[in-house]
DOMI-203319 format. One record per residue (C-alpha): x, y negated, z; residue number from 1. Coordinates in pm, whole numbers. Layout:
# residues N
<site px="X" py="Y" pz="Z" seq="NUM"/>
...
***
This chain:
# residues 307
<site px="-4083" py="-881" pz="-5763" seq="1"/>
<site px="-4131" py="-635" pz="-5468" seq="2"/>
<site px="-4008" py="-694" pz="-5116" seq="3"/>
<site px="-3714" py="-502" pz="-5017" seq="4"/>
<site px="-3622" py="-316" pz="-4693" seq="5"/>
<site px="-3405" py="-520" pz="-4449" seq="6"/>
<site px="-3153" py="-324" pz="-4270" seq="7"/>
<site px="-3100" py="-389" pz="-3883" seq="8"/>
<site px="-2863" py="-654" pz="-3757" seq="9"/>
<site px="-2543" py="-552" pz="-3585" seq="10"/>
<site px="-2478" py="-557" pz="-3226" seq="11"/>
<site px="-2117" py="-554" pz="-3030" seq="12"/>
<site px="-1941" py="-217" pz="-3067" seq="13"/>
<site px="-2107" py="-132" pz="-3427" seq="14"/>
<site px="-1912" py="82" pz="-3626" seq="15"/>
<site px="-1841" py="-83" pz="-3976" seq="16"/>
<site px="-1692" py="130" pz="-4266" seq="17"/>
<site px="-1439" py="-72" pz="-4496" seq="18"/>
<site px="-1430" py="56" pz="-4841" seq="19"/>
<site px="-1256" py="-33" pz="-5174" seq="20"/>
<site px="-1503" py="19" pz="-5465" seq="21"/>
<site px="-1333" py="-187" pz="-5706" seq="22"/>
<site px="-958" py="-314" pz="-5711" seq="23"/>
<site px="-662" py="-247" pz="-5524" seq="24"/>
<site px="-662" py="-376" pz="-5178" seq="25"/>
<site px="-330" py="-578" pz="-5044" seq="26"/>
<site px="-229" py="-406" pz="-4688" seq="27"/>
<site px="-141" py="-698" pz="-4522" seq="28"/>
<site px="-501" py="-881" pz="-4581" seq="29"/>
<site px="-667" py="-580" pz="-4506" seq="30"/>
<site px="-506" py="-550" pz="-4168" seq="31"/>
<site px="-569" py="-923" pz="-4106" seq="32"/>
<site px="-934" py="-862" pz="-4212" seq="33"/>
<site px="-970" py="-561" pz="-3969" seq="34"/>
<site px="-842" py="-791" pz="-3687" seq="35"/>
<site px="-1101" py="-1040" pz="-3741" seq="36"/>
<site px="-1376" py="-755" pz="-3727" seq="37"/>
<site px="-1238" py="-633" pz="-3401" seq="38"/>
<site px="-1231" py="-981" pz="-3269" seq="39"/>
<site px="-1623" py="-972" pz="-3342" seq="40"/>
<site px="-1632" py="-655" pz="-3100" seq="41"/>
<site px="-1671" py="-447" pz="-3398" seq="42"/>
<site px="-1518" py="-113" pz="-3462" seq="43"/>
<site px="-1397" py="-133" pz="-3824" seq="44"/>
<site px="-1295" py="205" pz="-3990" seq="45"/>
<site px="-1107" py="193" pz="-4335" seq="46"/>
<site px="-1197" py="450" pz="-4574" seq="47"/>
<site px="-953" py="693" pz="-4683" seq="48"/>
<site px="-843" py="574" pz="-5014" seq="49"/>
<site px="-916" py="186" pz="-4912" seq="50"/>
<site px="-519" py="126" pz="-4992" seq="51"/>
<site px="-521" py="358" pz="-5280" seq="52"/>
<site px="-440" py="284" pz="-5646" seq="53"/>
<site px="-490" py="469" pz="-5962" seq="54"/>
<site px="-193" py="627" pz="-6094" seq="55"/>
<site px="-272" py="524" pz="-6473" seq="56"/>
<site px="-507" py="240" pz="-6414" seq="57"/>
<site px="-352" py="37" pz="-6157" seq="58"/>
<site px="-641" py="-212" pz="-6152" seq="59"/>
<site px="-837" py="29" pz="-5956" seq="60"/>
<site px="-828" py="134" pz="-5612" seq="61"/>
<site px="-804" py="502" pz="-5658" seq="62"/>
<site px="-956" py="728" pz="-5889" seq="63"/>
<site px="-1336" py="702" pz="-5957" seq="64"/>
<site px="-1416" py="988" pz="-5745" seq="65"/>
<site px="-1223" py="890" pz="-5471" seq="66"/>
<site px="-1367" py="537" pz="-5451" seq="67"/>
<site px="-1712" py="651" pz="-5464" seq="68"/>
<site px="-1664" py="924" pz="-5224" seq="69"/>
<site px="-1524" py="679" pz="-4987" seq="70"/>
<site px="-1863" py="441" pz="-5023" seq="71"/>
<site px="-2104" py="735" pz="-5026" seq="72"/>
<site px="-1958" py="923" pz="-4731" seq="73"/>
<site px="-1937" py="602" pz="-4528" seq="74"/>
<site px="-2313" py="537" pz="-4606" seq="75"/>
<site px="-2415" py="870" pz="-4508" seq="76"/>
<site px="-2236" py="883" pz="-4188" seq="77"/>
<site px="-2489" py="837" pz="-3933" seq="78"/>
<site px="-2253" py="661" pz="-3682" seq="79"/>
<site px="-2189" py="400" pz="-3955" seq="80"/>
<site px="-2391" py="66" pz="-3921" seq="81"/>
<site px="-2272" py="-122" pz="-4203" seq="82"/>
<site px="-2042" py="-90" pz="-4507" seq="83"/>
<site px="-1827" py="-374" pz="-4583" seq="84"/>
<site px="-1625" py="-401" pz="-4925" seq="85"/>
<site px="-1268" py="-485" pz="-4912" seq="86"/>
<site px="-1232" py="-679" pz="-5228" seq="87"/>
<site px="-1356" py="-731" pz="-5574" seq="88"/>
<site px="-1188" py="-723" pz="-5910" seq="89"/>
<site px="-1323" py="-445" pz="-6114" seq="90"/>
<site px="-1415" py="-89" pz="-6092" seq="91"/>
<site px="-1787" py="-91" pz="-5900" seq="92"/>
<site px="-1954" py="-5" pz="-6223" seq="93"/>
<site px="-1750" py="290" pz="-6303" seq="94"/>
<site px="-1869" py="458" pz="-5966" seq="95"/>
<site px="-2254" py="362" pz="-5981" seq="96"/>
<site px="-2311" py="670" pz="-6174" seq="97"/>
<site px="-2115" py="931" pz="-5933" seq="98"/>
<site px="-2322" py="808" pz="-5628" seq="99"/>
<site px="-2591" py="1039" pz="-5497" seq="100"/>
<site px="-2870" py="814" pz="-5451" seq="101"/>
<site px="-3125" py="1047" pz="-5318" seq="102"/>
<site px="-2859" py="1119" pz="-5032" seq="103"/>
<site px="-2793" py="748" pz="-4961" seq="104"/>
<site px="-3176" py="674" pz="-4951" seq="105"/>
<site px="-3226" py="966" pz="-4704" seq="106"/>
<site px="-2942" py="797" pz="-4478" seq="107"/>
<site px="-3157" py="518" pz="-4415" seq="108"/>
<site px="-3096" py="148" pz="-4449" seq="109"/>
<site px="-2761" py="-22" pz="-4362" seq="110"/>
<site px="-2602" py="-335" pz="-4429" seq="111"/>
<site px="-2387" py="-383" pz="-4743" seq="112"/>
<site px="-2144" py="-679" pz="-4764" seq="113"/>
<site px="-1951" py="-798" pz="-5094" seq="114"/>
<site px="-1944" py="-1042" pz="-5378" seq="115"/>
<site px="-1791" py="-1071" pz="-5725" seq="116"/>
<site px="-1747" py="-705" pz="-5909" seq="117"/>
<site px="-1997" py="-585" pz="-5581" seq="118"/>
<site px="-2271" py="-758" pz="-5793" seq="119"/>
<site px="-2302" py="-423" pz="-5964" seq="120"/>
<site px="-2358" py="-255" pz="-5612" seq="121"/>
<site px="-2594" py="-527" pz="-5525" seq="122"/>
<site px="-2815" py="-449" pz="-5819" seq="123"/>
<site px="-2794" py="-82" pz="-5769" seq="124"/>
<site px="-2881" py="-79" pz="-5409" seq="125"/>
<site px="-3198" py="-313" pz="-5499" seq="126"/>
<site px="-3325" py="-75" pz="-5775" seq="127"/>
<site px="-3228" py="231" pz="-5643" seq="128"/>
<site px="-3248" py="185" pz="-5249" seq="129"/>
<site px="-3485" py="-96" pz="-5220" seq="130"/>
<site px="-3263" py="-260" pz="-5016" seq="131"/>
<site px="-3163" py="-591" pz="-4878" seq="132"/>
<site px="-2800" py="-665" pz="-4919" seq="133"/>
<site px="-2552" py="-950" pz="-4799" seq="134"/>
<site px="-2357" py="-1147" pz="-5101" seq="135"/>
<site px="-2077" py="-1270" pz="-4860" seq="136"/>
<site px="-1700" py="-1259" pz="-4807" seq="137"/>
<site px="-1518" py="-934" pz="-4810" seq="138"/>
<site px="-1294" py="-786" pz="-4552" seq="139"/>
<site px="-965" py="-834" pz="-4725" seq="140"/>
<site px="-1036" py="-1148" pz="-4915" seq="141"/>
<site px="-822" py="-1437" pz="-4886" seq="142"/>
<site px="-1120" py="-1670" pz="-4834" seq="143"/>
<site px="-1223" py="-1437" pz="-4549" seq="144"/>
<site px="-916" py="-1378" pz="-4335" seq="145"/>
<site px="-815" py="-1733" pz="-4362" seq="146"/>
<site px="-1138" py="-1965" pz="-4351" seq="147"/>
<site px="-1311" py="-2033" pz="-4020" seq="148"/>
<site px="-1658" py="-2128" pz="-4174" seq="149"/>
<site px="-1678" py="-1810" pz="-4410" seq="150"/>
<site px="-1613" py="-1601" pz="-4115" seq="151"/>
<site px="-1871" py="-1801" pz="-3902" seq="152"/>
<site px="-2143" py="-1788" pz="-4140" seq="153"/>
<site px="-2083" py="-1426" pz="-4215" seq="154"/>
<site px="-2079" py="-1324" pz="-3843" seq="155"/>
<site px="-2398" py="-1520" pz="-3771" seq="156"/>
<site px="-2577" py="-1359" pz="-4058" seq="157"/>
<site px="-2476" py="-1021" pz="-3912" seq="158"/>
<site px="-2523" py="-1070" pz="-3533" seq="159"/>
<site px="-2793" py="-1352" pz="-3527" seq="160"/>
<site px="-2978" py="-1391" pz="-3851" seq="161"/>
<site px="-3262" py="-1569" pz="-3732" seq="162"/>
<site px="-2980" py="-1876" pz="-3659" seq="163"/>
<site px="-2922" py="-1890" pz="-4031" seq="164"/>
<site px="-3262" py="-1899" pz="-4205" seq="165"/>
<site px="-3185" py="-2237" pz="-4356" seq="166"/>
<site px="-2876" py="-2209" pz="-4582" seq="167"/>
<site px="-2693" py="-2510" pz="-4756" seq="168"/>
<site px="-2393" py="-2708" pz="-4804" seq="169"/>
<site px="-2461" py="-3023" pz="-4974" seq="170"/>
<site px="-2540" py="-2902" pz="-5313" seq="171"/>
<site px="-2708" py="-3139" pz="-5549" seq="172"/>
<site px="-2999" py="-3093" pz="-5796" seq="173"/>
<site px="-2897" py="-3060" pz="-6173" seq="174"/>
<site px="-3281" py="-3002" pz="-6199" seq="175"/>
<site px="-3496" py="-3134" pz="-5921" seq="176"/>
<site px="-3793" py="-2971" pz="-5758" seq="177"/>
<site px="-3900" py="-2669" pz="-5522" seq="178"/>
<site px="-3983" py="-2304" pz="-5597" seq="179"/>
<site px="-4035" py="-1996" pz="-5407" seq="180"/>
<site px="-3911" py="-1640" pz="-5507" seq="181"/>
<site px="-3696" py="-1343" pz="-5390" seq="182"/>
<site px="-3315" py="-1412" pz="-5401" seq="183"/>
<site px="-3088" py="-1231" pz="-5626" seq="184"/>
<site px="-2775" py="-1246" pz="-5855" seq="185"/>
<site px="-2406" py="-1292" pz="-5813" seq="186"/>
<site px="-2124" py="-1305" pz="-6065" seq="187"/>
<site px="-2247" py="-1392" pz="-6388" seq="188"/>
<site px="-2002" py="-1176" pz="-6593" seq="189"/>
<site px="-2150" py="-886" pz="-6397" seq="190"/>
<site px="-2494" py="-962" pz="-6445" seq="191"/>
<site px="-2435" py="-990" pz="-6827" seq="192"/>
<site px="-2232" py="-662" pz="-6832" seq="193"/>
<site px="-2488" py="-478" pz="-6645" seq="194"/>
<site px="-2764" py="-536" pz="-6909" seq="195"/>
<site px="-2946" py="-249" pz="-7010" seq="196"/>
<site px="-2780" py="-12" pz="-6772" seq="197"/>
<site px="-2959" py="247" pz="-6543" seq="198"/>
<site px="-2901" py="53" pz="-6208" seq="199"/>
<site px="-3027" py="-307" pz="-6293" seq="200"/>
<site px="-3381" py="-440" pz="-6292" seq="201"/>
<site px="-3548" py="-519" pz="-6630" seq="202"/>
<site px="-3560" py="-914" pz="-6532" seq="203"/>
<site px="-3487" py="-1197" pz="-6297" seq="204"/>
<site px="-3879" py="-1271" pz="-6307" seq="205"/>
<site px="-3994" py="-1410" pz="-5968" seq="206"/>
<site px="-3642" py="-1439" pz="-5835" seq="207"/>
<site px="-3446" py="-1722" pz="-5698" seq="208"/>
<site px="-3124" py="-1621" pz="-5932" seq="209"/>
<site px="-2758" py="-1714" pz="-5778" seq="210"/>
<site px="-2493" py="-1738" pz="-6038" seq="211"/>
<site px="-2148" py="-1788" pz="-5997" seq="212"/>
<site px="-1794" py="-1672" pz="-6148" seq="213"/>
<site px="-1392" py="-1723" pz="-6156" seq="214"/>
<site px="-1131" py="-1752" pz="-6403" seq="215"/>
<site px="-1354" py="-1780" pz="-6681" seq="216"/>
<site px="-1322" py="-2042" pz="-7005" seq="217"/>
<site px="-1644" py="-2217" pz="-7076" seq="218"/>
<site px="-1693" py="-2049" pz="-7405" seq="219"/>
<site px="-1723" py="-1716" pz="-7216" seq="220"/>
<site px="-1965" py="-1850" pz="-6986" seq="221"/>
<site px="-2184" py="-1971" pz="-7243" seq="222"/>
<site px="-2175" py="-1602" pz="-7414" seq="223"/>
<site px="-2280" py="-1441" pz="-7049" seq="224"/>
<site px="-2573" py="-1710" pz="-7034" seq="225"/>
<site px="-2665" py="-1676" pz="-7408" seq="226"/>
<site px="-2674" py="-1279" pz="-7345" seq="227"/>
<site px="-2901" py="-1303" pz="-7044" seq="228"/>
<site px="-3137" py="-1561" pz="-7248" seq="229"/>
<site px="-3138" py="-1337" pz="-7568" seq="230"/>
<site px="-3212" py="-1057" pz="-7367" seq="231"/>
<site px="-3531" py="-1226" pz="-7194" seq="232"/>
<site px="-3377" py="-1130" pz="-6869" seq="233"/>
<site px="-3418" py="-1492" pz="-6714" seq="234"/>
<site px="-3783" py="-1491" pz="-6833" seq="235"/>
<site px="-3988" py="-1590" pz="-6530" seq="236"/>
<site px="-3693" py="-1687" pz="-6317" seq="237"/>
<site px="-3835" py="-1927" pz="-6025" seq="238"/>
<site px="-3506" py="-2138" pz="-5944" seq="239"/>
<site px="-3138" py="-2116" pz="-5978" seq="240"/>
<site px="-2891" py="-2142" pz="-5726" seq="241"/>
<site px="-2525" py="-2227" pz="-5851" seq="242"/>
<site px="-2231" py="-2136" pz="-5646" seq="243"/>
<site px="-1854" py="-2184" pz="-5745" seq="244"/>
<site px="-1682" py="-2182" pz="-6071" seq="245"/>
<site px="-1301" py="-2133" pz="-5933" seq="246"/>
<site px="-1027" py="-2136" pz="-6203" seq="247"/>
<site px="-1278" py="-2189" pz="-6471" seq="248"/>
<site px="-1208" py="-2507" pz="-6701" seq="249"/>
<site px="-1262" py="-2843" pz="-6589" seq="250"/>
<site px="-1600" py="-2862" pz="-6420" seq="251"/>
<site px="-1760" py="-3117" pz="-6633" seq="252"/>
<site px="-1741" py="-2912" pz="-6902" seq="253"/>
<site px="-1900" py="-2601" pz="-6716" seq="254"/>
<site px="-2161" py="-2830" pz="-6604" seq="255"/>
<site px="-2252" py="-2935" pz="-6944" seq="256"/>
<site px="-2304" py="-2574" pz="-7045" seq="257"/>
<site px="-2493" py="-2523" pz="-6737" seq="258"/>
<site px="-2731" py="-2795" pz="-6822" seq="259"/>
<site px="-2740" py="-2678" pz="-7169" seq="260"/>
<site px="-2835" py="-2303" pz="-7094" seq="261"/>
<site px="-3037" py="-2329" pz="-6784" seq="262"/>
<site px="-3203" py="-2692" pz="-6796" seq="263"/>
<site px="-3460" py="-2574" pz="-7065" seq="264"/>
<site px="-3587" py="-2294" pz="-6815" seq="265"/>
<site px="-3807" py="-2557" pz="-6647" seq="266"/>
<site px="-3708" py="-2453" pz="-6297" seq="267"/>
<site px="-3529" py="-2613" pz="-6008" seq="268"/>
<site px="-3143" py="-2570" pz="-6045" seq="269"/>
<site px="-2920" py="-2663" pz="-5767" seq="270"/>
<site px="-2524" py="-2707" pz="-5802" seq="271"/>
<site px="-2223" py="-2673" pz="-5576" seq="272"/>
<site px="-2417" py="-2447" pz="-5330" seq="273"/>
<site px="-2115" py="-2314" pz="-5166" seq="274"/>
<site px="-2109" py="-1922" pz="-5243" seq="275"/>
<site px="-1893" py="-1695" pz="-5439" seq="276"/>
<site px="-1528" py="-1759" pz="-5521" seq="277"/>
<site px="-1465" py="-2069" pz="-5288" seq="278"/>
<site px="-1320" py="-2181" pz="-4966" seq="279"/>
<site px="-1556" py="-2121" pz="-4679" seq="280"/>
<site px="-1801" py="-1924" pz="-4882" seq="281"/>
<site px="-2126" py="-1906" pz="-4739" seq="282"/>
<site px="-2328" py="-1556" pz="-4729" seq="283"/>
<site px="-2652" py="-1518" pz="-4897" seq="284"/>
<site px="-2882" py="-1239" pz="-4843" seq="285"/>
<site px="-3022" py="-1080" pz="-5167" seq="286"/>
<site px="-3359" py="-959" pz="-5175" seq="287"/>
<site px="-3553" py="-1178" pz="-4941" seq="288"/>
<site px="-3818" py="-1413" pz="-5008" seq="289"/>
<site px="-3726" py="-1792" pz="-4985" seq="290"/>
<site px="-3763" py="-2151" pz="-5070" seq="291"/>
<site px="-3528" py="-2345" pz="-5288" seq="292"/>
<site px="-3554" py="-2710" pz="-5228" seq="293"/>
<site px="-3296" py="-2841" pz="-5499" seq="294"/>
<site px="-3339" py="-3209" pz="-5402" seq="295"/>
<site px="-3225" py="-3120" pz="-5035" seq="296"/>
<site px="-2973" py="-2857" pz="-5135" seq="297"/>
<site px="-3114" py="-2566" pz="-4902" seq="298"/>
<site px="-3247" py="-2228" pz="-4933" seq="299"/>
<site px="-3482" py="-2136" pz="-4666" seq="300"/>
<site px="-3560" py="-1781" pz="-4602" seq="301"/>
<site px="-3905" py="-1680" pz="-4484" seq="302"/>
<site px="-3740" py="-1398" pz="-4258" seq="303"/>
<site px="-3409" py="-1327" pz="-4130" seq="304"/>
<site px="-3197" py="-1149" pz="-4365" seq="305"/>
<site px="-3170" py="-858" pz="-4125" seq="306"/>
<site px="-3409" py="-717" pz="-3848" seq="307"/>
***
């Protein structure tokens, strides 16, 4: 797996665009998130359609064209230093084919932050732009606006990434051992849905794969993992980090499935790593070389996530 380009860290006064590539955004939470960002001495600029809602498909924040335009225009604006997604939901897949990847590549590297449905964009930015991205809390997410740890970890990653070279929150080894590789992953159902698409990598080979999900029954998680296994997408993976499984079935059932589907890979697996749809979610950079120590429950980056 090749090295990806690390964007520059943020500095006080940096201009950050807040866009909604997926689901509709609650205005009150958006305003609360913008206030947090202003408190960091950032200049947050909401996209024109960040509070929009599709007329016929209310699960989408505006039309595909509107959401794609907000993301692309923010990325290509030379005054913008980072693009923060407002929330997940669904819809990022629908805009990936509408983006002008050549123009976005020409705009140069910037910081992208998001998780959940934004998994589709993490994959696209890695394959089409060759860029490190941040799997972290979103500007209008309840996990961000109300949680000090989530805020502190994202802020440190953005402004002082050398201070968060080792990431961990007491995770335990599902399969013990150490492994080196390049971080990638995200929401399990999105990774399965992206298989064979034009903006996803052919496999997770050489990677330290981060997996989490929300609100899924165990048989559905089984289906997603089995799909990845049958497609040989997990062939050559070096290690697995498991985040949160909020609103899924009882964790003992989920855990049994994870052991069944991942235990045979012959690589270290750490559970309860503290990223994803959970309180105090950690920010995990995707596309950086790192070492996983499943026994210690730590991920140590070779370099800071941002330059």
